[in-house]
N, C-alpha and C positions, 0 to 999 in steps of 0.2 A: 814764921807762921806759929800761931798760938797752939798750945796742946789741945784745946777744945776743938779747934778747927781741924786739926790733923785727925783726932779721934773720930770726929764726925765723918770725915772722908773715908777713913778706914772702915767704920761701921757701914756706911753706904755701900762700899765696895763688897764687903762680906755679905750684906743682906742681898745685894743684887746677884753676886756670883754664887753664893752657897745657900741662899734662901733661909738665912738665919733670922731669928727675931732680934731686933736691935737691943732690947734690954738684956739679952744673954751675952752681949759682947762687952765685957768689962776690961779694964786695964790689966787685970790679973790673968785674964784668959790666956792659956798656952796655945800658941799656934802649932807648934811642933807636936804636941800631945794630941790635939783635937782634930788636926787635919792631915790628910795625905801629903807627903813631901812634894808631890807634883802640884797640888793645890796651892801650897805655900809659895812655890816658885812662880806660879801663874799670878798670884796676888802681888808678889813683889814686882814682877814685870809690868803689871797694870799700873801699879803705883808709881813706878819709875817714869812710865810714859805720861801719866796724868800730871806729875809734879815736875817733869823735865829734869830728872836727876838720874845718875847711874850709881848704884850701890854695889860695892865690891862683894864678891862671893864670900870672902872671909868675914866681912861685917854681917852679911846676911845670915851666915851660919851661926853667929853669936846671938842672934835675936831669938828669944824664947817666948816672950809674952807681948801682949799688945803695948804695954808700957815701954818695953824695949824698942819696939817698932816706932812708937811716937818719938822717943828720944833720938833714934837714928835719923828719922825724917827731919826733925828739928835741926839736927847738926847739918844736914845737907841743904836745908832751905835757909840757913843763916839765922835761925830764930834763937 
C-alpha cells in the first residue's frame, strides 16, 4: 500500500474519531504527545481491523509520529 493511501486512511480515521481538521494531521505529528494513550490504542485497534493486520504491542509502543505509523503499516501490508 502506498504511503499516500495509508496517510489518507489515517487522516480519515483521526478526523472521524477525534474530530480533527485534516490539514492539522501531518507526517511529523506526534500521536503519543498529542493524544491520550487510550485514544492511541483505540486508533491502533481500528486500523488493525480496517487493514486486516495485527501489530505487536512492542512495535506499537515504538511508534511516535504519523510517519512511524505509516512505515509500520507499510511493513505489515507488504508495501
